[in-house]
C-alpha angles and dihedrals in degrees: 000000000000090000091054089053091049090051091049093048091049092050094048090048093052092047093049091046093051091047091053091046090051090051090051092047090052091050095250114147115242116234118233089237091056091051092046091049092051092047092051092048091048093049091049091049096048091047091064111092092213092053090046090053091048092050091048091051091046089052092049090050090051090051090049091049091051093047091051090047091053091050092050093047090052090048092054090043097053100026126231096274093060093045094051093075095039098070091244094097117067115211 
């Protein structure tokens, strides 16, 4: 049950955040009430230990994704034959 609430809060937070970003992009002024509502939702979400754990795991996955991307970029840049002798290429 608690996980479902966290999922719902995360979805709501993302939707409201996207809506506010869209308004800003379109040059529409954000109302103080909208900003306060978003900040309240965000604080409630971040105070939940399950939500905090989810965000930490999400950040770790993003870092892993970036590291793999850098490795692949370097592989394509140098080519597999140059990496084979460098210890970066397993074979």
